[in-house]
TITIZA-102760 format. One record per atom (N, C-alpha, C): residue in three letters; x, y, z. Coordinates in steps of 0.1 Angstrom, whole numbers, plus 2048, in hexadecimal, padded with zeros to 3 digits. Layout:
<pts>
alaXYZ...
</pts>
This chain:
<pts>
metA19BC2121metA1BBCB12EmetA29BC8133proA30BCD138proA3DBCA13EproA3BBC514CargA42BBD14FargA42BB715DargA4EBB9164ileA49BC0171ileA53BC317BileA54BBC189leuA5FBB918AleuA61BAF197leuA63BB71A3valA5DBB81ADvalA5DBC21B5valA66BBA1C4valA6EBBF1C7valA77BB61D2valA77BC11DCgluA70BBE1EAgluA71BC71F4gluA6BBC41FFaspA75BC220BaspA70BBA218aspA65BC1221asnA62BCD220asnA57BD5226asnA4DBD521FtyrA41BC9226tyrA36BC721EtyrA2DBD4218leuA2CBDE221leuA23BEB21EleuA29BF1213ileA38BF3213ileA3EBFC209ileA3DBF31FCalaA3EBE11FCalaA3CBDA1F0alaA2FBDC1EAleuA24BDB1F2leuA19BDD1EDleuA11BEA1E8argA18BF61ECargA15C011E8argA1DC031D7thrA29BFE1D9thrA30BFE1CAthrA2BBF61C1alaA24BE91C5alaA1DBE31BCalaA11BEB1B8alaA0BBF01C0ala9FDBF91BDalaA01C021B3ileA0DC081B5ileA10C121ABileA14C101A0leuA1BC0319EleuA20BFD190leuA13BF9189glnA0ABF4190gln9FDBEC18Bgln9F4BF9186asp9F3C0318Dasp9EBC0F188asp9F0C1317Bala9FEC1417BalaA05C1A171alaA08C1015Fgly9FFC07163gly9FEBFA159glyA06BF0159tyrA0FBED164tyrA19BE3161tyrA15BD9168alaA19BCD164alaA17BBE16DalaA23BBD179valA1DBB9183valA25BB718FvalA2BBA8193valA34BA7192valA3BB99196valA3EB9A1A6glyA3AB951ADglyA3BB961BDglyA30B9C1C2proA31BA51CDproA3FBA81D0proA47B9C1D9gluA53B9D1D5gluA5AB911DFgluA61B961EBleuA61B8F1F5leuA66B96203leuA74B93205serA79B891FDserA8AB82202serA8EB801F4leuA9DB7D1F6leuAA5B7C1ECleuAA0B711E4aspAA0B651ECaspA9BB581E5aspA8DB581E1alaA84B5D1E3alaA76B621DFalaA79B691D0alaA81B721CFalaA83B791C5alaA8DB711B9argA94B691BFargA9BB601B4argA8FB541AEargA89B4F1B7argA7FB471B3argA76B4D1A6alaA6FB581A9alaA6BB621A0alaA71B64196leuA7BB68196leuA86B6B18AleuA87B5E182alaA88B51187alaA89B4217FalaA7EB4217BglnA72B4717DglnA67B3F179glnA5BB4A172glnA61B5516FglnA59B5F168glnA60B67161argA5BB6D154argA61B7714FargA5FB84155ileA6BB89157ileA6EB9615EileA74BA2154aspA6FBAD152aspA73BB9148aspA7BBC3150leuA79BC315EleuA81BCE166leuA7FBC7174alaA89BCC17FalaA85BCB18EalaA88BD7195leuA81BD91A0leuA81BE11AAleuA86BDA1B3leuA92BDD1B9leuA9ABD61C5leuA9BBE11D2aspA98BD91DCaspA9DBDF1EAaspAA8BDB1ECvalAB1BE21F3valAC1BDF1F1valAC2BD61FCasnAB8BD9208asnABEBD0216asnAAEBCA218leuAB0BBA215leuAA1BB2218leuAA4BAB224glyA9EBB0230glyAA0BAA23DglyAB0BA7240glyAB8BAF23EglyAC7BAC241glyACFBA7235gluAC8BA222DgluACFB9C221gluACEBA4214metADABA820EmetADDBB3204metAD9BAD1F8valAD3BB31F0valACBBAF1E3valAD5BB01D7pheAE2BB31D8pheAECBB21CDpheAEDBA31C6proAEEB971CDproAEEB8B1C2proAE4B8A1B9leuAD7B901BDleuACEB911B3leuAD0B9A1A8serAD6BA41ACserADCBB21A0serAE2BAC196thrAEFBA019CthrAF6B9B194thrAEDB9018AileAE2B8B18CileADBB83184ileAD5B8917AleuACFB96181leuAC8B9F176leuAD2BA316BaspADDBA9171aspAE7BAB166aspAEABA415CthrAECB97163thrAEFB8B157thrAE6B8914CargAD9B8C150argACEB89146argAC8B9513FglyAD1BA0142glyACDBAC13CglyAC1BB413FileABCBB114DileAB3BB714FileAB2BC215BproAADBCD155proAAFBD815FproAA9BDC16AtyrAAFBE3175tyrAA7BE2182tyrAABBF2189ileAA3BF4192ileAA7BFF199ileAA8BFC1A9pheAB1C001AFpheAB3BFD1BEpheAA8C091C4ileAA1C041CFileA97C0D1D6ileA9EC0D1E3thrAA2C161EBthrAACC141F6thrAA8C201FFserAAAC1F20DserAADC2B216serABBC2D216tyrAC2C23210tyrAD2C26210tyrAD8C31207serAE0C3620AserAE8C3F200serAEFC381F4gluAF2C401ECgluAF9C3A1E0gluB06C321E5alaB0DC381EEalaB1AC341F3alaB19C261F9alaB0EC221FEalaB0CC15204alaB0AC0A1F8ileB07C0D1EEileB06C041E2ileB16C031DCproB19BF41DBproB25BEE1D4proB29BF61C6alaB36BFA1C7alaB36C021B9alaB35BFC1B0gluB34BF01ABgluB31BEA1A0gluB23BEA19CtyrB1BBEF1A6tyrB0EBF21A0tyrB08C001A1argB11C081A6argB0FC181A9argB0CC1E19BaspB0BC1918DaspB07C21183aspAF8C1C183argAF4C13189argAE2C0E189argADCC1A18CproACDC1A189proAC5C2518EproAC2C1F19EleuAC2C2D1A5leuAC0C2B1B0leuAB5C381B8metAAAC311BEmetA9EC391C1metA9EC391D1glnA9FC451D6glnA9FC461E5glnA91C431EElysA90C3B1F5lysA84C3D1FClysA84C47208proA78C4C209proA6BC46201proA6DC501F6tyrA67C461E9tyrA6AC4F1DBtyrA5CC541D8valA60C5D1CCvalA52C631C5valA4DC581BDproA41C531BEproA3BC4C1B2proA3FC501A4gluA3BC5E1A3gluA3DC61195gluA4DC5F190leuA55C61199leuA65C5F194leuA69C53193leuA61C4A19CleuA65C3D198leuA61C3618AleuA52C3B186leuA4EC3717CleuA55C3E16EalaA59C49171alaA61C4E167alaA6FC47163glnA76C4316EglnA81C3C16EglnA7FC2D169ileA73C2616CileA70C1A165ileA6CC1C157glnA65C26152glnA65C26142glnA71C2B13DlysA78C32142lysA88C3313DlysA8EC26138leuA8DC20146leuA96C13140leuA8EC08139leuA80C09138leuA7BBFE12EleuA7BC0411EasnA7FC0E11EasnA80C1610FasnA8DC1410A
</pts>
């Protein structure tokens, strides 16, 4: 069962995302509400994919993206920001706009895990 790290600072969105993933048969790591918590989870658990809110309470998630890239772990940005707000080095990564359609998110996850 693939393990998906959910990094989202809005608790209601985090719970909704976790429920969608669990209903689809994925194991959820988190949800983690901060960059530090996400780093700890990544250090302690096997992760197959991550879902990353871009702005975590004013802290940008890109340092975690760098760690994921180094480890070869795919991820999807989930944000209300436009693609133009993503630094150029990450613009080729998948991005889902909030509010996202669950079926589209699950399709993107499946694509990255295959």
